[in-house]
KEKE-3310 file (N, C-alpha, C; in steps of 0.2 Angstrom, whole numbers, plus 5000, padded with zeros to 4 digits):
npx = (5912:5913:5904:5911:5920:5912:5907:5918:5921:5910:5911:5923:5918:5908:5917:5924:5914:5910:5922:5922:5910:5913:5923:5916:5907:5917:5921:5910:5908:5919:5916:5904:5909:5917:5907:5900:5909:5912:5899:5898:5908:5903:5891:5896:5902:5891:5884:5893:5893:5880:5880:5889:5881:5870:5876:5881:5868:5863:5872:5869:5855:5857:5865:5855:5846:5853:5855:5842:5840:5841:5856:5863:5871:5869:5856:5857:5864:5855:5844:5850:5849:5855:5858:5859:5859:5866:5866:5866:5874:5879:5874:5865:5848:5833:5823:5811:5811:5810:5819:5817:5826:5835:5827:5824:5836:5839:5829:5827)
npy = (5329:5342:5344:5339:5348:5359:5356:5355:5369:5374:5369:5376:5389:5388:5384:5396:5405:5399:5401:5415:5418:5411:5419:5431:5427:5424:5437:5443:5436:5440:5453:5452:5445:5456:5465:5458:5458:5471:5475:5467:5474:5487:5484:5480:5492:5501:5495:5498:5512:5514:5509:5518:5530:5527:5527:5540:5547:5542:5548:5561:5562:5559:5571:5581:5577:5579:5593:5597:5595:5603:5609:5599:5603:5617:5617:5611:5620:5631:5626:5625:5638:5648:5661:5658:5664:5676:5689:5690:5680:5667:5674:5675:5668:5677:5672:5661:5667:5668:5668:5674:5675:5665:5654:5654:5652:5639:5631:5633)
npz = (5466:5469:5479:5491:5493:5496:5508:5516:5515:5521:5534:5538:5538:5548:5559:5560:5563:5575:5583:5583:5590:5602:5607:5609:5619:5629:5631:5636:5648:5655:5657:5665:5676:5681:5684:5694:5704:5706:5710:5722:5730:5731:5738:5750:5754:5754:5765:5776:5775:5779:5792:5798:5796:5804:5817:5817:5817:5829:5838:5835:5840:5853:5856:5854:5864:5875:5874:5876:5890:5906:5913:5925:5936:5937:5940:5953:5960:5959:5966:5979:5983:5976:5963:5946:5935:5923:5927:5941:5946:5957:5968:5983:5983:5989:6003:5997:5985:5967:5952:5936:5926:5929:5929:5915:5910:5914:5909:5895)
capx = (5918:5912:5901:5915:5924:5907:5906:5924:5920:5904:5914:5927:5914:5905:5922:5926:5908:5910:5927:5920:5905:5917:5927:5911:5905:5922:5921:5904:5909:5924:5912:5900:5913:5919:5901:5898:5914:5910:5893:5899:5911:5898:5886:5900:5903:5885:5883:5898:5890:5873:5882:5891:5875:5866:5880:5880:5861:5863:5875:5865:5849:5860:5867:5849:5843:5857:5853:5835:5840:5845:5863:5862:5875:5866:5850:5859:5866:5849:5841:5853:5847:5859:5857:5863:5859:5872:5865:5867:5877:5881:5871:5860:5841:5830:5818:5805:5812:5812:5822:5815:5832:5838:5823:5825:5843:5839:5824:5826)
capy = (5331:5349:5343:5338:5355:5364:5354:5358:5376:5376:5368:5381:5395:5386:5385:5403:5408:5397:5405:5422:5417:5409:5425:5436:5424:5425:5444:5444:5433:5444:5459:5450:5444:5462:5468:5455:5460:5478:5475:5465:5479:5492:5482:5481:5499:5503:5493:5502:5518:5514:5508:5525:5534:5525:5529:5547:5549:5540:5553:5568:5561:5560:5578:5584:5575:5583:5600:5599:5595:5608:5607:5597:5607:5623:5615:5610:5627:5635:5622:5627:5645:5653:5663:5655:5669:5680:5696:5689:5673:5665:5678:5670:5670:5678:5667:5660:5671:5664:5672:5672:5674:5659:5649:5654:5649:5632:5627:5635)
capz = (5470:5472:5486:5497:5494:5499:5515:5520:5516:5526:5540:5539:5540:5555:5564:5561:5567:5582:5586:5585:5596:5608:5609:5612:5625:5634:5633:5640:5654:5659:5659:5670:5682:5684:5687:5700:5709:5708:5714:5729:5733:5732:5743:5757:5755:5756:5772:5780:5776:5783:5799:5800:5796:5810:5822:5817:5819:5836:5841:5835:5844:5860:5857:5855:5870:5880:5874:5879:5897:5909:5916:5932:5941:5938:5944:5960:5963:5960:5972:5985:5984:5973:5956:5941:5929:5922:5931:5948:5947:5964:5974:5987:5982:5995:6005:5993:5978:5961:5947:5930:5922:5931:5926:5908:5908:5916:5905:5888)
cpx = (5917:5908:5905:5919:5919:5906:5912:5924:5915:5907:5919:5923:5911:5911:5924:5920:5908:5916:5925:5915:5908:5920:5922:5909:5910:5922:5915:5905:5914:5920:5908:5903:5915:5913:5899:5903:5913:5904:5894:5903:5907:5893:5890:5901:5897:5883:5887:5895:5884:5875:5884:5886:5871:5870:5880:5873:5860:5866:5872:5859:5852:5862:5860:5846:5847:5856:5847:5835:5844:5851:5861:5865:5872:5860:5851:5860:5860:5845:5844:5852:5851:5857:5862:5863:5865:5872:5867:5870:5880:5879:5866:5853:5838:5825:5812:5805:5813:5814:5820:5821:5835:5834:5823:5831:5843:5834:5822:5827)
cpy = (5338:5349:5343:5345:5360:5362:5356:5366:5378:5375:5373:5387:5394:5387:5392:5407:5406:5400:5412:5422:5416:5415:5430:5433:5425:5433:5446:5442:5437:5451:5458:5449:5451:5466:5465:5457:5467:5479:5473:5470:5485:5490:5482:5488:5503:5501:5496:5509:5519:5513:5515:5530:5533:5528:5537:5550:5547:5546:5560:5568:5562:5567:5582:5583:5579:5590:5602:5599:5600:5605:5605:5601:5613:5622:5614:5616:5631:5632:5624:5634:5650:5655:5659:5659:5673:5687:5695:5682:5673:5670:5674:5673:5672:5672:5666:5664:5666:5669:5670:5671:5667:5653:5648:5650:5641:5628:5630:5630)
cpz = (5473:5478:5492:5498:5498:5506:5519:5520:5521:5533:5542:5541:5547:5560:5565:5565:5574:5586:5588:5590:5602:5611:5612:5618:5631:5636:5638:5647:5658:5661:5665:5676:5685:5687:5693:5705:5711:5712:5721:5733:5735:5738:5750:5759:5758:5763:5777:5781:5780:5790:5802:5801:5803:5816:5823:5819:5826:5840:5841:5839:5851:5861:5858:5861:5876:5880:5877:5887:5900:5912:5923:5937:5942:5942:5951:5963:5964:5966:5979:5987:5981:5965:5952:5934:5928:5926:5938:5950:5954:5970:5977:5985:5989:5996:6000:5986:5973:5955:5940:5925:5923:5928:5919:5906:5909:5911:5898:5883)
residu = (MET:ALA:ASP:LYS:TYR:ASP:ILE:PHE:GLU:GLN:LEU:GLY:ASP:LEU:GLU:ASN:THR:LEU:THR:THR:THR:LEU:ALA:GLN:VAL:SER:GLY:ILE:ARG:GLN:VAL:LEU:GLU:ALA:SER:ILE:THR:GLU:ASN:ALA:THR:LEU:ARG:MET:GLU:LEU:GLU:LYS:LEU:ARG:GLU:ARG:LEU:ALA:GLU:PHE:GLU:LYS:LYS:GLU:VAL:LYS:LYS:GLU:THR:LEU:LYS:ASP:GLN:PRO:ASN:PRO:ASN:LEU:ILE:GLN:ILE:PHE:ASN:GLU:GLY:PHE:HIS:VAL:CYS:HIS:LEU:HIS:TYR:ALA:GLU:ARG:LEU:ALA:GLU:GLY:GLU:SER:CYS:LEU:ASP:CYS:LEU:GLU:LEU:LEU:TYR:ARG)
# end
């Protein structure tokens, strides 16, 4: 008869072990679900940040390109025969004259 009680005791121990294991598995599952959700959120945020960075870099390249080009209005005024430098602004250039200050301003 002692064997029957031992079997019930062993089954009770097994049940307790399984219950503990099930609780651990449930806890791991909850942590995993939270990690997957956080990972998806971080991936979306990263993609948005990459898009914004690309837009920002595009604007910076455009600004640098614009800085490198001389002002078209000043070029037109200079080509019409007028100074665009600070020293002689709007004074007429002599025939065939070229002003180094104007050229520096236009092409720096």
